[in-house]
Structures are given as C-alpha cells and as structure tokens.
N, C-alpha and C positions, 0 to 999 in steps of 0.2 A: 492247394497253394502251389503255384508254379515255382520251379527251382532254377530254370534257365541254364542248366549245366551244359557246358560245351561237349560236343561229341568226340572230337579227335584232336584236341588242342595239345600240341607238343611244344613246350617251352624249355626243354632241358638244355638246349644250346643257346638260349637267349639271355641277354642282359637287359634288365628292365628298370627304368627310372620312374618314380611316382612323385610328381610335384604335390605339395601338401601331404607328404607321406606320413606325417604324424597326426593327421586329423582322424576323425571317426572312420571314414571310408579307407584312408590310406593304411591304417593299422589292420583293419579287417582284410583288406586286399592283400597286403604283404604276408600276413599269417596264412591266408589261403594259398598263396603262391608257394610258400615254403612247404606247407603240409601236403598239398595235392599235386604240385607241378614241378618242384625241384629245379628251378631255373639256375643257370650258371651264376648269375649275379643279380642282386636287387639293390637299388639305391633309393633311399628315402631322402628326398630333397625338401627341406623346409627351413624356416628361419627361427624356430624356437628350440634353443639348445636344451632346455629343461625337458621338453616333450621328447626330444631325441634321446636324452639320457634315460628317461623312464621307459621308453620303448625298447631301447637296447637291453635294459635289465629284464624286461618282460620276455624278450626273445633269446635270452641267454641259453635256454635249453637247446636251441638249434645251433647249427654251425656258425661260429662267429665270423667266418670268412665269406659267408653267403650274402649277408646283409650289411650294407655300408651306409653311413649317415653323412650327408653333405649339407652343411649349413649354407643357405642361400635364399634369395628372394626372386620370384619370377619377374620382378621389375628390373632386375640386373641381368642384362643380356650377356655380358662378358662372363659372369659367374655361371650362367646356364650353359654357355659354350664349353666351359671347362668341365662341367658336370656331365655333359652329354657325350664326351669322348668315349668311344667303344660301346655305346648303348645301341640296342636294336629296337626297343619298343619304349614309348613314352606314354604314360597315363597322366593326363593333366587334371588334377583334382584341386589344385590351389585356387582359392577364391575368397573374396569377402562376401559373406552370405546373409548377414543379418539385414533385413529390410529397413528397420528404423535407423541403424547405423549408417547404411548407405545413403539414406535420405539426408541425414545430418552431416555426413562427410562425403559429398558427391565426388570430389576430385580424387580422394583416396580410393574409392570404389572403382573409378575409371582407370586409375593407374594400375591397379592390380588386375581387374577383370578384363579390361580391353587392351591396354598397352602390354600387360603381362602376357595375354594371348598372342599378341604379335611377336613378342620376344621368344616365346616357346616355338612358334612357327619358324622364325628366322634361324634360331639355334638348331632346330631339328633339320632344316634343309642344309645348313652349313655342315652338319655332322652326318648327313645322309642316313638319318634314322629310317628304319623300314616302315614302321607303323606308329601313328599317333592317334590316340583317342582322347577327346576332351569331354569332361563331364559337364552336362548342362542341367537345366531345371525346367519344370513345367511353367515357371514364372517368366521364361523367355518367350513363350508363345503368347502373342497379343499382350505385351507387357504394359502394366500401368504404374510400375514403380521403377526406380533407378536400377535396383539390383537386377530385375528382369530385363530391363533395356540393355544393361551392360552385358548380360549373358547372351542376349540375342545378338549383339554386336560381336561377341566372342564366337558364337556359332557361325556367323557369316564369315568371319575371318578364317576359321578352320576349314569350312567347306570350300571357300574360294581359293584357299592356298594350294589346292591340288593343281591349279592352273599355273602356278609360278615355280613349280619344282624343276622344270626344265628337264635335263637328261638324268636327274637323280631318281631314286627309287622311293622316296618318301611319299606316304599316303596318309591323308588326314580324314577322320570321321568323328562324329559326335554321338554321344549317348545322352538322351533326355529322359528323366523320370521324375516322379513326384516326391512327396514327403517321405523321408526315411523314418521308419517306425522306431521311436525311442531314441533318436539321435540327440546329441547335445543341443539345447536351445529349442527343442520341439515341444509341442503341447503335452505330450504324454508324461514326461518327467514332471511337468508343471502340475498336471492333474494328480499325479501320485504324491507330490509334495503337499498339495491341498488336503488330500485324503489323510496323510500322515499327521497333519496339523489339526485335523478335526474340523475343517471348514464347514460353516453352516450353509453356504451357497457356493455354486460353481459358476464362474463368469463365462458366458457364451457370447461371442460377438454378434451372431445372428443365427436363429434356430434353423434357417434354411441352408446354412453353409455346408458344403461338401468338399472333400479332398481325396486325391489319390494317395494310396499308401503302399509302400514297399519296405521289406525288411533289409537290413544291411547285408546279410549273406545273399539275398536275392539280387541286390544291386551289384554286388561283387561278381556274381555268376553271370549277370546280364552283360556286364562290361567284358568279361572273358569270352562269352559266346559271341558277342559283337566283334571282338578282336579276331576271333576265328573266321568269321564270315565276311568281314569288311573288304571292300574293294576300293574305297576312297570316295569321299563326298557325301556319304549317307548321314542321315540323322536317324538313329535307332530309338524307337519308343516301345517300351514293354507294355503288354496287356496286363494290367494290375487292377485290383479292386478299388472301389470308392467306398467311402463311409461318411455318413452325416456326423458332424461334430457333436450333436446332441446324443447320438447313439454311443459314440466313443466315451463321452463323459458318463453316461449311464452305466457302462460296463466297468469303467475304472473307479468311479465314485458313485456307487448305486445309492438309491433312496436319498438323494440330496437335491434340493431344488436348484434350478438354473436362474442366474441373473443375467438378463440380456444387457450387454454393455455397449453394443454398437460396433460396426466395422471400423478397424483402425486405418489410418492413412496408408495408402498404397496396398491395401488388402482387397482381394477379390471375393465375391460370393462363391464362385466356383472356379476351379482351375481347368486349364485346357492344355493338351499336349500336341494335338494335331489340329491346327486351325483349318476352317473349311477352305480357305484360300490355297492351302497346300494339298488339298485332296487330289488335284490334277496330277500330282507327281508322287502320290503315296500308294505303296503296295501293302497288302495284308498277308502276313505269314501266320503260321499257327499260333505263335506265342508273342508276336510283336508286329508293329507297323514299321515300314522303312520309307522315309521321305527321301526321295532321290533329288539331287540338285536340279534346279530349274534350267541350268545351262549345261551343255555337254563339255567334257574335258577332251584333251587332245587324243586320248586313247579310247574314246567312247565306243568305237567300232571294234576295238581289239579285245575288250574285256566283257565277258558274259555278266550281265548285271541281273536285274530282278524281273525282267519281262515274263519269265516263266510263271510268276505268281500273279494273282488276280489284283488288279488295281481297284481301289475303293471307288464308290460312286462319287461323281462330282457333287460338291456341296457337303460331303461327309465331314464331320468334325468329331474329335475324341475329347470329350469333356467329362469332368468328374460328376456332373449331374445327369448326363445322358449315357453313362457307362452301362453296359449290360451285366457287368460283374460287380457285386457288392460284398462287403465283408460280412460273413455270417458269424454267429457266435463261436462256432467251431474253429473257423479260420482265425478269428481274433484271439482265441485261446492259444493257438499255435504260435501266432505272432508274439504274444505276450511272453511265451516261454523263451523265445529267441533273445529277448532283452532282459 
C-alpha cells in the first residue's frame, strides 16, 4: 500500500489555512500537520461551530496557539479575505459532496463548489498566497452528475487562475483522487451497519461496478507530497487500487447474499480519473499521474516542469475497471485497520 509521504517538505515557517477544516479530510490533515510538520500556524476555516468546538477539544493536547478556528463560508469572499491575511498555503477542501443532495439542490451545489472556488482564487490572489491546492474527485472526470460537473468547473477555475495572478507569486494546483475508505457517507460504514443489524441481504447496485479506493492518511500524504512538488496548473492523480463492489461486500459482510438494486441516478458503473482526451498532456511518475494544463502560462519557459518524465500513450485512460492495481485481501485488511 503506497504512503505518498513527502521527501523534504518543510512547513515550520508556514501558516496554512484549510477550508472545510472540520471535515473528515480537514481533521486528519490538520492532525498530521501538527504531529509531523510543526507549522507556524494552522487555521481551520468552516461554517459549523459545533464541529469546530469538538475539534478544538480533540486537539487540546497540542499547543492551543498553533491551531485557530475561523467560522466562515467559502461563499463569502469578504470573510475569506479576512481569514487569508498572513497565510502562506491554502488547502481547499470545502465542498458539497453528496451526489443526491446536489441533484436535488443544484444551485446550492453551484454556489459552494463553483462560486466558492472563484472566491478562494480571488481571495488567494488578493492576499498573495504562495501555494493553493484544491481537492477534486474522480467524479469530475467525464462527469454525469451535477456534483462531478461542479467539481470539473472548480478544477478548470483553479488551473486557469495561474494565468491571472499577474506579478504575484500565487500558484494553483489540483489533487484528484477516488473514494476515501471509510469516510462519512461512504458505502463501507453502510455495509458495517447492515452487518451489525444482521441483514439477510446486501444491496448492490450492479455486480460489475468498480471503484478506486484510498485511505484518509494516504489522501493527506498525497496532498502534502503534491504540495511539495507543485509548480502551478497541474492536476495530480494518485496510483491507487480498484475494487469490485461485490468483493468489498463479501469481505465486510461475508456469507450474505447480494440483492441487485440497480444503479442510482447520477452513478457510474466505473469511475475514471484520467480521461483519454487528457492523455496528450499526462505524464507518468512512479506513484502518480500528472495532467499538465493544455495551455501554457506566462512563465512556461522559466519553470522546469515534467518533460523529464515519460508521457503516457495517446488514448491512455485511467479508469477503475482498467486499473492494473487491485485491492488484495492483505491490502484490504490494512485499509480496514486504518478506519
């Protein structure tokens, strides 16, 4: 199981703000920063005062002056501008992520995921933030639901924003990965709940369905390693394993028959993280793919980018069904220990 640990990332003099800082990713990311990187200051930016209070209590064993909590919404550009004063690095993790909720409340999804992305960009440029990484999702590649489409729009905003920085130093990049193993709202806690309740059957949408999987610590380390190597404009995609949903159900709830219930609206049979149309600008590294922007920035000739690595073949795609790496029983056991 890959760990994506950065090689020489020094954050001791950095002030870091995490939007959506009280979510699953934000909490794990901030704890990792405190434990392993000792940055000068960390700001958790979110709109939920209860989650901030609970997180503050959970982090009370650490220095109370190192982590600060800032109530605010990415929809509010003025509030973001205040929060970003004196910040060096922004990790943008705030989003509306539930596919059915986005389909039912489309404008709310757009206001947070698209207009919120623009607000983060403008506030970052106004405050001359050095590096900004936005978290994306496999659903943003060839999207068929509004959540995926809104995150694709967000990705485009962050990548293209490198062109409007002007004389400033701000650089924007994107990290795209698959389903987080055991995160809130994922299928794993659902299967575990059914097992605990003694369910007689396990609902499966389609027996052919596959998904990419990554653990929360892996996702955190992948963001940190991408932060270390980013130059601006890239979309970083980790090499992570796939698994059939039927295999996952068999491991979590063994010896229980499956009930095929059909694919839900906005759901794919397989997920994709590098569409074949992006193959012309995708480079393969040892542990990840890097999708370079299709257009060049003003400093394209001044910055050493990824030409030293091998470009994937034209027509290549990275999909959960054509993946070379699959979750073995041993890897699954390791992942289950994490959650």
